[in-house]
MARBA-3410 file (N, C-alpha, C, O; in Angstrom, 1 decimal):
231
0.8,-1.2,0.0,0.0,0.0,0.0,0.9,1.3,0.0,0.3,2.4,0.0 ~ 2.2,1.1,0.0,3.1,2.3,0.0,2.8,3.1,-1.2,2.5,2.6,-2.3 ~ 2.7,4.5,-1.0,2.5,5.4,-2.2,1.0,5.6,-2.4,0.7,6.5,-3.2 ~ 0.1,4.9,-1.7,-1.3,5.2,-1.9,-1.7,6.3,-1.0,-1.5,6.3,0.2 ~ -2.4,7.3,-1.6,-2.8,8.5,-0.8,-4.3,8.3,-0.5,-5.1,7.9,-1.3
-4.6,8.6,0.8,-6.0,8.5,1.2,-6.8,9.5,0.6,-6.4,10.6,0.3 ~ -8.1,9.2,0.2,-9.0,10.2,-0.4,-9.2,11.4,0.5,-9.1,11.3,1.7 ~ -9.4,12.5,-0.1,-9.8,13.7,0.6,-11.2,13.6,1.2,-12.1,13.3,0.4 ~ -11.4,13.7,2.5,-12.7,13.6,3.1,-13.4,14.9,3.1,-12.9,15.9,3.6 ~ -14.6,14.9,2.5,-15.4,16.2,2.3,-16.7,16.1,3.0,-17.4,15.1,2.9
-17.1,17.2,3.6,-18.5,17.4,4.1,-19.1,18.5,3.4,-18.5,19.6,3.2 ~ -20.4,18.3,2.9,-21.1,19.4,2.2,-22.1,20.0,3.2,-22.9,19.3,3.8 ~ -22.1,21.3,3.2,-23.1,22.1,4.0,-23.8,23.1,3.1,-23.3,24.1,2.7 ~ -25.1,22.8,2.9,-25.9,23.7,2.0,-27.4,23.4,2.3,-27.8,22.2,2.5 ~ -28.2,24.4,2.4,-29.6,24.2,2.7,-30.4,23.7,1.6,-31.6,23.4,1.7
-29.9,23.7,0.4,-30.6,23.3,-0.8,-30.2,21.8,-1.1,-29.0,21.5,-1.4 ~ -31.1,20.9,-0.9,-30.8,19.5,-1.1,-30.4,19.1,-2.5,-29.5,18.3,-2.6 ~ -30.9,19.8,-3.5,-30.5,19.6,-4.8,-29.0,20.0,-5.1,-28.3,19.3,-5.8 ~ -28.6,21.1,-4.5,-27.2,21.5,-4.6,-26.3,20.5,-4.0,-25.3,20.1,-4.5 ~ -26.7,20.0,-2.8,-25.9,19.0,-2.1,-25.8,17.7,-3.0,-24.8,17.1,-3.1
-27.0,17.3,-3.5,-27.0,16.1,-4.4,-26.1,16.3,-5.6,-25.3,15.3,-6.0 ~ -26.1,17.4,-6.2,-25.2,17.7,-7.3,-23.7,17.7,-7.0,-22.9,17.1,-7.7 ~ -23.4,18.3,-5.8,-22.0,18.3,-5.4,-21.6,16.9,-5.0,-20.4,16.5,-5.4 ~ -22.4,16.2,-4.4,-22.0,14.8,-4.0,-21.8,13.9,-5.3,-20.8,13.2,-5.3 ~ -22.7,14.1,-6.3,-22.5,13.3,-7.5,-21.2,13.7,-8.2,-20.5,12.8,-8.7
-20.9,15.0,-8.3,-19.7,15.5,-8.9,-18.5,15.0,-8.2,-17.6,14.5,-8.9 ~ -18.4,15.2,-6.9,-17.2,15.0,-6.2,-16.9,13.5,-6.0,-15.8,13.0,-6.0 ~ -18.0,12.7,-5.9,-17.9,11.3,-5.7,-17.4,10.6,-7.0,-16.9,9.4,-6.9 ~ -17.4,11.3,-8.1,-16.9,10.7,-9.3,-15.4,10.8,-9.4,-14.8,10.2,-10.4 ~ -14.8,11.4,-8.5,-13.3,11.5,-8.4,-12.8,10.5,-7.4,-13.2,10.5,-6.3
-11.9,9.6,-7.9,-11.4,8.6,-7.0,-10.6,9.1,-5.8,-10.5,8.4,-4.8 ~ -10.1,10.4,-5.9,-9.4,10.9,-4.8,-10.2,11.7,-3.8,-9.6,12.3,-2.9 ~ -11.5,11.7,-3.9,-12.4,12.5,-3.0,-13.5,11.6,-2.5,-14.1,10.8,-3.2 ~ -13.7,11.7,-1.2,-14.8,10.9,-0.6,-15.7,11.8,0.2,-15.3,12.4,1.2 ~ -17.0,11.9,-0.2,-17.9,12.7,0.5,-18.4,11.9,1.7,-19.1,10.9,1.5
-18.1,12.4,2.9,-18.3,11.6,4.1,-19.5,12.1,4.9,-19.8,11.6,6.0 ~ -20.1,13.2,4.5,-21.3,13.7,5.2,-21.8,15.0,4.6,-21.2,15.6,3.8 ~ -23.1,15.3,5.0,-23.7,16.5,4.5,-24.7,17.1,5.6,-25.2,16.3,6.4 ~ -24.9,18.4,5.5,-25.8,19.0,6.5,-26.6,20.1,5.8,-26.1,20.7,4.8 ~ -27.7,20.4,6.3,-28.6,21.4,5.7,-28.4,22.8,6.3,-29.0,23.8,5.7
-27.7,23.0,7.3,-27.3,24.3,7.8,-26.2,24.2,8.8,-25.7,23.1,9.1 ~ -25.7,25.4,9.3,-24.6,25.4,10.2,-24.7,24.7,11.5,-23.8,24.2,12.0 ~ -26.0,24.7,12.0,-26.2,24.0,13.2,-26.1,22.5,13.1,-25.5,21.8,13.9 ~ -26.7,21.9,12.0,-26.6,20.5,11.8,-25.2,20.1,11.4,-24.7,19.0,11.8 ~ -24.4,21.1,10.8,-23.1,20.8,10.4,-22.2,20.5,11.6,-21.2,19.8,11.5
-22.5,21.1,12.7,-21.6,20.9,13.9,-21.5,19.5,14.3,-20.4,19.0,14.5 ~ -22.6,18.7,14.3,-22.5,17.3,14.6,-21.9,16.5,13.5,-21.2,15.5,13.8 ~ -22.3,16.8,12.3,-21.8,16.1,11.1,-20.3,16.2,11.0,-19.6,15.2,10.8 ~ -19.7,17.4,11.2,-18.3,17.6,11.1,-17.6,16.8,12.2,-16.5,16.2,12.0 ~ -18.1,16.9,13.4,-17.5,16.2,14.5,-17.5,14.7,14.3,-16.5,14.1,14.7
-18.5,14.2,13.7,-18.6,12.7,13.5,-17.8,12.3,12.3,-17.1,11.2,12.3 ~ -17.9,13.0,11.2,-17.3,12.6,9.9,-15.8,12.9,9.9,-15.1,12.2,9.1 ~ -15.3,13.8,10.6,-13.9,14.2,10.7,-13.3,14.5,9.2,-12.4,13.8,8.8 ~ -13.9,15.5,8.6,-13.4,15.7,7.2,-12.1,16.5,7.1,-11.7,17.1,8.1 ~ -11.5,16.5,5.9,-10.4,17.3,5.6,-10.9,18.7,5.1,-10.2,19.7,5.3
-12.0,18.7,4.3,-12.5,19.9,3.7,-14.0,20.0,3.9,-14.7,19.0,3.9 ~ -14.5,21.2,4.1,-15.9,21.5,4.2,-16.3,22.5,3.1,-15.7,23.5,3.1 ~ -17.2,22.1,2.3,-17.8,23.1,1.4,-19.0,23.7,2.1,-20.0,23.0,2.4 ~ -18.9,25.0,2.4,-19.8,25.7,3.2,-20.6,26.8,2.5,-20.0,27.7,2.0 ~ -21.9,26.6,2.4,-22.8,27.6,1.9,-22.8,28.8,2.9,-22.4,28.6,4.1
-23.2,30.0,2.5,-23.3,31.1,3.4,-24.6,31.3,4.0,-24.8,31.3,5.2 ~ -25.6,31.6,3.2,-26.9,31.9,3.7,-27.8,30.7,3.9,-28.2,30.0,2.9 ~ -27.9,30.3,5.2,-28.7,29.1,5.5,-29.6,29.5,6.8,-29.2,30.4,7.5 ~ -30.7,28.7,7.0,-31.5,29.0,8.2,-30.8,28.5,9.4,-29.9,27.7,9.4 ~ -31.3,29.0,10.6,-30.8,28.6,11.9,-29.4,29.1,12.2,-29.2,29.8,13.2
-28.5,28.6,11.4,-27.1,29.0,11.6,-26.4,29.2,10.3,-26.3,28.2,9.5 ~ -25.9,30.4,9.9,-25.4,30.6,8.6,-23.9,30.1,8.5,-23.3,29.7,9.5 ~ -23.4,30.2,7.3,-22.0,29.7,7.1,-21.0,30.5,7.8,-19.9,30.0,8.1 ~ -21.2,31.8,8.0,-20.2,32.7,8.6,-20.0,32.2,10.1,-18.8,32.0,10.5 ~ -21.1,32.0,10.8,-21.0,31.6,12.2,-20.4,30.2,12.2,-19.5,29.9,13.1
-20.8,29.3,11.4,-20.3,27.9,11.4,-18.9,27.8,11.0,-18.1,27.1,11.6 ~ -18.4,28.6,10.1,-17.0,28.7,9.7,-16.1,29.1,10.8,-15.1,28.4,11.2 ~ -16.5,30.2,11.5,-15.7,30.7,12.6,-15.7,29.7,13.7,-14.6,29.4,14.4 ~ -16.8,29.0,14.0,-16.9,28.0,15.1,-16.0,26.8,14.8,-15.2,26.4,15.7 ~ -16.1,26.3,13.6,-15.3,25.1,13.3,-13.8,25.3,13.3,-13.0,24.5,13.7
-13.4,26.5,12.8,-12.0,26.8,12.7,-11.4,27.1,14.0,-10.2,27.0,14.2 ~ -12.2,27.6,15.0,-11.7,27.7,16.4,-11.4,26.3,16.9,-10.5,26.2,17.7 ~ -12.3,25.4,16.6,-12.1,24.0,17.1,-11.0,23.3,16.4,-10.2,22.5,17.0 ~ -10.9,23.5,15.1,-10.0,22.7,14.3,-9.3,23.6,13.3,-9.8,23.7,12.1 ~ -8.3,24.4,13.7,-7.7,25.3,12.8,-7.1,24.7,11.5,-7.0,25.4,10.5
-6.9,23.4,11.5,-6.3,22.8,10.3,-7.4,22.5,9.3,-7.1,22.1,8.1 ~ -8.7,22.6,9.6,-9.8,22.3,8.7,-9.8,23.2,7.6,-9.6,24.5,7.8 ~ -10.0,22.7,6.4,-10.0,23.6,5.2,-11.5,23.9,4.9,-12.3,22.9,4.5 ~ -11.9,25.1,4.9,-13.3,25.5,4.6,-13.3,26.3,3.3,-12.6,27.3,3.1 ~ -14.1,25.8,2.4,-14.3,26.5,1.1,-15.7,27.0,1.1,-16.7,26.3,1.2
-15.8,28.3,1.0,-17.1,29.0,1.0,-17.8,28.8,-0.3,-17.2,29.1,-1.4 ~ -19.1,28.5,-0.3,-19.9,28.4,-1.6,-20.9,29.5,-1.6,-21.6,29.7,-0.6 ~ -20.9,30.3,-2.7,-21.9,31.4,-2.7,-22.2,31.8,-4.1,-21.5,31.4,-5.1 ~ -23.4,32.4,-4.2,-23.7,33.1,-5.5,-23.0,34.4,-5.6,-23.0,35.0,-6.7 ~ -22.6,34.9,-4.5,-21.8,36.1,-4.3,-22.5,37.4,-4.5,-22.4,38.3,-3.7
-23.2,37.6,-5.6,-23.8,38.9,-5.9,-24.6,39.4,-4.6,-25.6,38.8,-4.2 ~ -24.1,40.5,-4.1,-24.8,41.1,-2.9,-24.6,40.4,-1.6,-25.3,40.6,-0.6 ~ -23.7,39.4,-1.6,-23.5,38.6,-0.4,-22.4,39.2,0.5,-21.2,38.9,0.3 ~ -22.9,40.0,1.4,-21.9,40.7,2.3,-21.3,39.8,3.3,-20.3,40.2,4.0 ~ -21.8,38.6,3.4,-21.2,37.7,4.4,-19.9,37.0,3.9,-19.2,36.4,4.7
-19.7,37.0,2.6,-18.5,36.3,2.0,-17.2,36.9,2.6,-16.4,36.1,3.0 ~ -17.1,38.2,2.7,-15.9,38.8,3.3,-15.7,38.4,4.7,-14.6,38.1,5.1 ~ -16.8,38.3,5.5,-16.7,37.9,6.9,-16.2,36.5,7.0,-15.4,36.2,7.9 ~ -16.7,35.6,6.1,-16.2,34.2,6.1,-14.7,34.1,5.8,-14.0,33.3,6.5 ~ -14.2,34.9,4.9,-12.8,34.9,4.6,-12.0,35.4,5.7,-10.9,34.9,6.0
-12.5,36.4,6.4,-11.7,37.0,7.5,-11.7,35.9,8.7,-10.8,35.9,9.5 ~ -12.7,35.1,8.7,-12.8,34.1,9.8,-11.8,33.0,9.6,-11.6,32.1,10.4 ~ -11.2,32.9,8.4,-10.1,31.9,8.2,-10.5,30.9,7.1,-9.7,30.0,6.9 ~ -11.6,31.1,6.4,-11.9,30.2,5.3,-10.7,30.2,4.3,-10.1,31.3,4.0 ~ -10.4,29.1,3.7,-9.2,29.0,2.9,-9.5,29.5,1.5,-8.6,29.6,0.7
-10.7,29.8,1.2,-11.0,30.4,-0.1,-12.5,30.3,-0.4,-13.3,29.9,0.5 ~ -13.0,30.7,-1.6,-14.4,30.5,-1.8,-14.6,30.3,-3.3,-13.8,30.6,-4.2 ~ -15.7,29.6,-3.6,-16.1,29.2,-4.9,-17.5,29.8,-5.2,-18.4,29.8,-4.4 ~ -17.7,30.2,-6.4,-19.0,30.6,-6.9,-19.8,29.3,-7.2,-19.1,28.3,-7.6 ~ -21.1,29.3,-7.0,-21.8,28.0,-7.2,-21.9,27.6,-8.7,-22.3,26.5,-9.0
-21.5,28.5,-9.6,-21.4,28.1,-11.0,-20.0,27.7,-11.5,-19.7,27.7,-12.6 ~ -19.1,27.5,-10.5,-17.8,27.0,-10.8,-17.8,25.8,-11.7,-18.5,24.8,-11.3 ~ -17.1,25.7,-12.7,-17.0,24.5,-13.6,-16.6,23.3,-12.8,-15.8,23.4,-11.9 ~ -17.1,22.1,-13.1,-16.9,20.9,-12.3,-15.4,20.6,-12.1,-15.0,20.3,-11.0 ~ -14.6,20.7,-13.1,-13.2,20.4,-13.0,-12.5,21.3,-12.1,-11.5,21.0,-11.4
-12.9,22.6,-12.0,-12.3,23.6,-11.1,-12.7,23.3,-9.7,-11.9,23.6,-8.8 ~ -13.9,22.9,-9.5,-14.4,22.5,-8.2,-13.6,21.4,-7.6,-13.1,21.4,-6.4 ~ -13.4,20.4,-8.4,-12.6,19.2,-7.9,-11.1,19.7,-7.6,-10.6,19.2,-6.6 ~ -10.6,20.5,-8.5,-9.2,20.9,-8.3,-9.1,21.8,-7.0,-8.1,21.8,-6.3 ~ -10.2,22.6,-6.8,-10.2,23.5,-5.6,-10.2,22.7,-4.3,-9.5,23.0,-3.3
-10.9,21.6,-4.3,-11.0,20.7,-3.1,-9.6,20.1,-2.9,-9.1,20.0,-1.7 ~ -9.0,19.7,-3.9,-7.6,19.1,-3.8,-6.6,20.1,-3.3,-5.7,19.8,-2.5 ~ -6.7,21.3,-3.8,-5.8,22.4,-3.5,-5.9,22.8,-2.0,-4.8,22.8,-1.3 ~ -7.1,23.0,-1.5,-7.2,23.4,-0.1,-6.9,22.2,0.9,-6.3,22.4,2.0 ~ -7.1,21.0,0.4,-6.8,19.8,1.2,-5.3,19.7,1.4,-4.8,19.2,2.3
-4.5,20.2,0.4,-3.1,20.2,0.4,-2.5,21.4,1.2,-1.3,21.5,1.3 ~ -3.4,22.2,1.8,-2.9,23.3,2.7,-2.8,24.6,2.0,-2.3,25.6,2.6 ~ -3.2,24.7,0.7,-3.1,26.0,0.0,-4.4,26.7,-0.1,-5.5,26.0,0.0 ~ -4.4,28.0,-0.4,-5.6,28.7,-0.6,-6.0,28.7,-2.0,-5.2,28.5,-2.9 ~ -7.3,28.9,-2.3,-7.8,28.9,-3.7,-8.6,30.1,-3.9,-9.7,30.3,-3.3
-8.2,30.9,-4.9,-9.0,32.0,-5.3,-8.5,32.5,-6.6,-7.4,33.0,-6.7 ~ -9.3,32.4,-7.7,-8.9,32.7,-9.0,-8.8,34.2,-9.1,-9.6,34.9,-8.4 ~ -7.9,34.8,-10.0,-7.9,36.2,-10.1,-9.2,36.9,-10.4,-9.5,38.0,-9.9 ~ -10.0,36.2,-11.2,-11.3,36.8,-11.6,-12.2,36.9,-10.4,-12.9,37.9,-10.2 ~ -12.2,35.9,-9.5,-13.0,36.0,-8.3,-12.4,37.0,-7.3,-13.2,37.8,-6.7
-11.1,37.1,-7.2,-10.5,38.1,-6.4,-10.9,39.5,-6.8,-11.2,40.4,-6.0 ~ -11.0,39.7,-8.1,-11.4,41.0,-8.6,-12.8,41.4,-8.1,-13.1,42.5,-7.7 ~ -13.7,40.4,-8.1,-15.1,40.6,-7.7,-15.1,40.9,-6.2,-15.9,41.7,-5.7 ~ -14.3,40.2,-5.4,-14.3,40.4,-3.9,-13.8,41.8,-3.6,-14.4,42.5,-2.8 ~ -12.7,42.2,-4.3,-12.1,43.5,-4.1,-13.1,44.6,-4.5,-13.3,45.6,-3.8
-13.8,44.4,-5.6,-14.8,45.4,-6.1,-15.9,45.5,-5.1,-16.4,46.7,-4.8 ~ -16.3,44.4,-4.5,-17.4,44.4,-3.5,-16.9,45.2,-2.3,-17.7,46.0,-1.7 ~ -15.7,44.9,-1.8,-15.2,45.5,-0.6,-15.0,47.0,-0.8,-15.2,47.8,0.2 ~ -14.6,47.4,-2.0,-14.3,48.8,-2.2,-15.5,49.6,-2.7,-15.4,50.8,-2.9 ~ -16.7,49.0,-2.9,-17.8,49.7,-3.3,-18.2,50.8,-2.3,-18.1,50.6,-1.1
-18.7,52.0,-2.8,-19.0,53.1,-1.9,-20.0,52.7,-0.8,-20.0,53.2,0.3 ~ -20.9,51.8,-1.1,-22.0,51.4,-0.2,-21.7,50.1,0.6,-22.5,49.6,1.3 ~ -20.4,49.6,0.5,-20.1,48.4,1.1,-19.8,48.5,2.6,-19.8,47.5,3.3 ~ -19.6,49.8,3.0,-19.2,50.0,4.4,-17.7,49.7,4.6,-17.1,49.2,3.7 ~ -17.1,50.1,5.7,-15.7,49.9,5.9,-15.4,48.4,6.0,-16.2,47.6,6.5
-14.2,48.1,5.5,-13.8,46.7,5.5,-13.6,46.2,7.0,-13.9,45.1,7.3 ~ -13.1,47.1,7.8,-13.0,46.8,9.2,-13.7,47.9,10.0,-13.1,49.0,10.1 ~ -14.9,47.7,10.5,-15.8,48.8,11.0,-15.1,49.5,12.2,-15.5,50.7,12.4 ~ -14.2,48.9,12.9,-13.7,49.5,14.1,-12.4,50.3,13.8,-11.8,50.8,14.8 ~ -12.1,50.5,12.6,-10.9,51.3,12.2,-11.2,52.2,11.1,-12.1,52.0,10.3
-10.3,53.2,10.9,-10.3,54.0,9.7,-9.2,53.7,8.7,-8.9,54.5,7.8 ~ -8.7,52.5,8.8,-7.6,52.1,8.0,-6.2,52.3,8.6,-5.2,51.9,8.0 ~ -6.2,53.0,9.7,-4.9,53.3,10.4,-4.1,52.0,10.7,-2.9,52.0,10.5 ~ -4.8,51.0,11.3,-4.2,49.8,11.7,-3.6,49.1,10.4,-2.5,48.6,10.5 ~ -4.3,49.1,9.3,-3.8,48.5,8.1,-2.6,49.2,7.5,-1.7,48.6,7.0
-2.6,50.6,7.7,-1.5,51.3,7.2,-0.2,51.1,8.0,0.9,51.1,7.5 ~ -0.4,50.8,9.3,0.7,50.4,10.2,1.3,49.1,9.7,2.5,48.9,9.7 ~ 0.4,48.2,9.3,0.8,46.9,8.8,1.6,47.0,7.5,2.7,46.4,7.4 ~ 1.2,47.9,6.6,1.9,48.1,5.4,3.3,48.7,5.7,4.2,48.3,5.0 ~ 3.4,49.5,6.7,4.7,50.1,7.0,5.7,49.1,7.5,6.9,49.4,7.5
5.2,47.9,7.9,6.2,46.8,8.3,6.9,46.1,7.2,7.9,45.4,7.4 ~ 6.4,46.3,6.0,6.9,45.6,4.8,8.1,46.3,4.2,8.3,47.5,4.3 ~ 9.0,45.5,3.7,10.1,46.0,2.9,9.5,46.5,1.6,8.4,46.3,1.2 ~ 10.4,47.2,0.8,10.0,47.8,-0.4,9.5,46.7,-1.4,8.5,46.9,-2.1 ~ 10.2,45.6,-1.5,9.8,44.5,-2.4,8.6,43.8,-1.9,7.7,43.5,-2.7
8.4,43.6,-0.6,7.2,43.0,0.0,6.0,43.9,-0.3,4.9,43.4,-0.6 ~ 6.2,45.2,-0.3,5.1,46.1,-0.6,4.7,46.0,-2.0,3.5,45.9,-2.3 ~ 5.6,45.9,-2.9,5.3,45.7,-4.3,4.5,44.4,-4.6,3.6,44.4,-5.3 ~ 5.0,43.3,-3.9,4.3,42.1,-4.0,2.9,42.1,-3.4,1.9,41.6,-4.0 ~ 2.7,42.7,-2.3,1.4,42.9,-1.6,0.5,43.6,-2.5,-0.7,43.3,-2.6
0.9,44.7,-3.1,0.1,45.5,-3.9,-0.4,44.8,-5.2,-1.5,44.9,-5.6 ~ 0.6,44.0,-5.7,0.2,43.2,-6.9,-0.8,42.1,-6.6,-1.7,41.9,-7.3 ~ -0.6,41.4,-5.4,-1.6,40.5,-5.0,-3.0,41.1,-4.8,-4.0,40.6,-5.3 ~ -3.0,42.3,-4.2,-4.3,43.0,-4.0,-4.9,43.4,-5.3,-6.2,43.6,-5.3 ~ -4.2,43.6,-6.3,-4.7,43.9,-7.6,-5.1,42.7,-8.4,-5.5,42.8,-9.6
-5.0,41.5,-7.8,-5.4,40.3,-8.5,-4.4,39.6,-9.3,-4.7,38.7,-10.1 ~ -3.1,40.0,-9.3,-2.1,39.4,-10.1,-1.7,38.0,-9.5,-1.7,37.7,-8.3 ~ -1.5,37.1,-10.5,-1.0,35.7,-10.1,0.4,35.8,-9.7,1.1,36.7,-10.0 ~ 0.9,34.7,-9.1,2.4,34.6,-8.8,3.2,34.7,-10.0,4.3,35.4,-10.0 ~ 2.8,34.1,-11.1,3.5,34.1,-12.3,3.6,35.5,-12.9,4.7,35.9,-13.4
2.5,36.2,-12.8,2.5,37.6,-13.3,3.4,38.5,-12.5,4.1,39.3,-13.0 ~ 3.4,38.3,-11.2,4.2,39.1,-10.3,5.7,38.8,-10.6,6.5,39.7,-10.6 ~ 6.0,37.5,-10.7,7.4,37.2,-11.0,7.9,37.8,-12.3,9.0,38.3,-12.4 ~ 7.0,37.8,-13.3,7.4,38.4,-14.6,7.6,39.9,-14.5,8.5,40.5,-15.1 ~ 6.7,40.6,-13.8,6.7,42.0,-13.7,7.9,42.5,-12.9,8.5,43.6,-13.1
8.3,41.7,-11.9,9.4,42.1,-11.0,10.7,41.5,-11.4,11.7,41.8,-10.7 ~ 10.7,40.7,-12.4,11.9,40.0,-12.9,12.6,39.2,-11.8,13.8,39.2,-11.6 ~ 11.7,38.4,-11.1,12.2,37.5,-10.1,11.6,36.1,-10.3,10.7,35.9,-11.1 ~ 12.1,35.1,-9.6,11.6,33.7,-9.7,10.3,33.5,-8.9,10.0,34.3,-8.0 ~ 9.6,32.5,-9.3,8.4,32.1,-8.6,8.6,31.8,-7.1,7.9,32.2,-6.2
9.7,31.2,-6.8,10.1,30.8,-5.5,10.3,32.1,-4.6,9.9,32.2,-3.5 ~ 10.9,33.1,-5.2,11.1,34.4,-4.6,9.7,35.1,-4.3,9.6,35.6,-3.2 ~ 8.8,35.0,-5.2,7.5,35.6,-5.0,6.8,34.9,-3.9,6.2,35.6,-3.0 ~ 6.8,33.6,-3.9,6.2,32.8,-2.8,6.8,33.2,-1.4,6.1,33.2,-0.4 ~ 8.1,33.4,-1.4,8.8,33.7,-0.1,8.3,35.1,0.4,8.0,35.2,1.5
8.2,36.0,-0.6,7.7,37.4,-0.2,6.3,37.3,0.3,5.9,38.0,1.3 ~ 5.4,36.6,-0.4,4.0,36.5,0.0,3.9,35.8,1.4,3.1,36.3,2.2 ~ 4.8,34.8,1.7,4.8,34.2,3.0,5.1,35.2,4.1,4.6,35.2,5.2 ~ 6.1,36.1,3.8,6.5,37.1,4.8,5.4,38.1,5.0,5.2,38.5,6.1 ~ 4.7,38.5,3.9,3.6,39.4,4.1,2.5,38.8,4.9,1.9,39.4,5.8
2.1,37.5,4.6,1.1,36.8,5.4,1.5,36.9,6.9,0.6,37.2,7.8 ~ 2.8,36.6,7.2,3.2,36.6,8.6,3.1,37.9,9.2,2.6,38.1,10.4 ~ 3.5,39.0,8.5,3.5,40.3,9.1,2.0,40.8,9.2,1.7,41.6,10.2 ~ 1.2,40.5,8.3,-0.2,40.9,8.4,-1.1,40.0,9.3,-2.1,40.5,9.7 ~ -0.6,38.8,9.6,-1.4,37.9,10.4,-2.6,37.4,9.6,-3.6,37.1,10.2
-2.4,37.1,8.3,-3.4,36.6,7.5,-3.0,35.2,6.9,-1.9,34.8,7.1 ~ -4.0,34.6,6.3,-3.8,33.2,5.8,-4.0,33.0,4.3,-3.7,31.9,3.8 ~ -4.5,34.0,3.7,-4.8,33.8,2.2,-4.8,35.1,1.5,-4.7,36.2,2.1 ~ -4.9,35.0,0.2,-4.7,36.2,-0.7,-5.8,37.2,-0.5,-5.6,38.4,-0.6 ~ -7.0,36.7,-0.2,-8.2,37.6,0.0,-8.0,38.5,1.2,-8.2,39.7,1.2
-7.6,37.8,2.3,-7.3,38.6,3.6,-6.2,39.6,3.4,-6.3,40.7,3.9 ~ -5.2,39.2,2.6,-4.1,40.2,2.3,-4.6,41.3,1.5,-4.3,42.5,1.9 ~ -5.4,41.1,0.5,-6.0,42.1,-0.3,-6.9,43.1,0.5,-6.9,44.3,0.3 ~ -7.7,42.5,1.4,-8.5,43.3,2.2,-7.8,44.3,3.1,-8.2,45.5,3.3 ~ -6.6,43.8,3.6,-5.8,44.7,4.4,-5.3,45.9,3.6,-5.3,47.0,4.0
-4.8,45.6,2.4,-4.2,46.6,1.5,-5.3,47.6,1.1,-5.1,48.8,1.1 ~ -6.5,47.1,0.7,-7.5,48.0,0.3,-8.1,48.8,1.4,-8.6,49.9,1.2 ~ -8.1,48.2,2.6,-8.6,49.0,3.8,-7.6,50.2,4.0,-8.0,51.3,4.4 ~ -6.3,49.9,3.9,-5.3,50.9,4.1,-5.5,52.0,3.0,-5.4,53.2,3.3 ~ -5.7,51.6,1.8,-5.9,52.6,0.7,-7.2,53.4,0.9,-7.1,54.6,0.7
-8.2,52.8,1.3,-9.5,53.5,1.5,-9.4,54.5,2.7,-9.9,55.6,2.6 ~ -8.7,54.1,3.8,-8.5,54.9,4.9,-7.6,56.1,4.5,-7.9,57.3,5.0 ~ -6.6,55.9,3.7,-5.7,57.0,3.3,-6.5,58.0,2.4,-6.4,59.2,2.5 ~ -7.4,57.4,1.5,-8.2,58.3,0.6,-9.2,59.1,1.4,-9.4,60.3,1.2 ~ -9.9,58.5,2.4,-10.9,59.1,3.1,-10.4,60.1,4.1,-11.0,61.1,4.5
-9.1,59.9,4.6,-8.5,60.7,5.5,-8.0,62.0,4.9,-7.4,62.9,5.6
END
């Protein structure tokens, strides 16, 4: 059995039974993924996750009794290593940003192509974040909209500007590029450095910002920018 990798264990959390059935059918068709449980809301998910012991949770946002934002924060407090992928239609969904701040490893639109969904599950199970540049653009646009409210209601961006001041000149360049939706390959090409160097800089930025993924990094940068503009 040497060299055999255990399937990624997945729990589905969505209040739409048809959505869960479709996700189960899709993911179960991959030999490397095992759907081990499902729940209709965040409250039910608590018991299912505890029993099923998944590697990845696909978490809807808007659900009755207990929404995905509350459930994500709760589960990650208990199991920081758990990979939560937020599922959303996104348009007008102000809870998406909160879920990402809570530590979700990324999010998927519900119309994500099947092969991308499977790859996303594999990616977060391997400990990496997943967010395509096109989705990042939409998150940033939503966060920066005039009627979106402050990214962090308890600050005017001053805390985020202090975080930016901790970065070296090169780390700042990389952070700004990530916040603008650039991929690692694009950043490497623009800065004339290797991919490994870009990844190292991003890791340093994550550590200094206290964030875990590209969306959280981008939110810090854009909060700083908005605070500077409004100030």
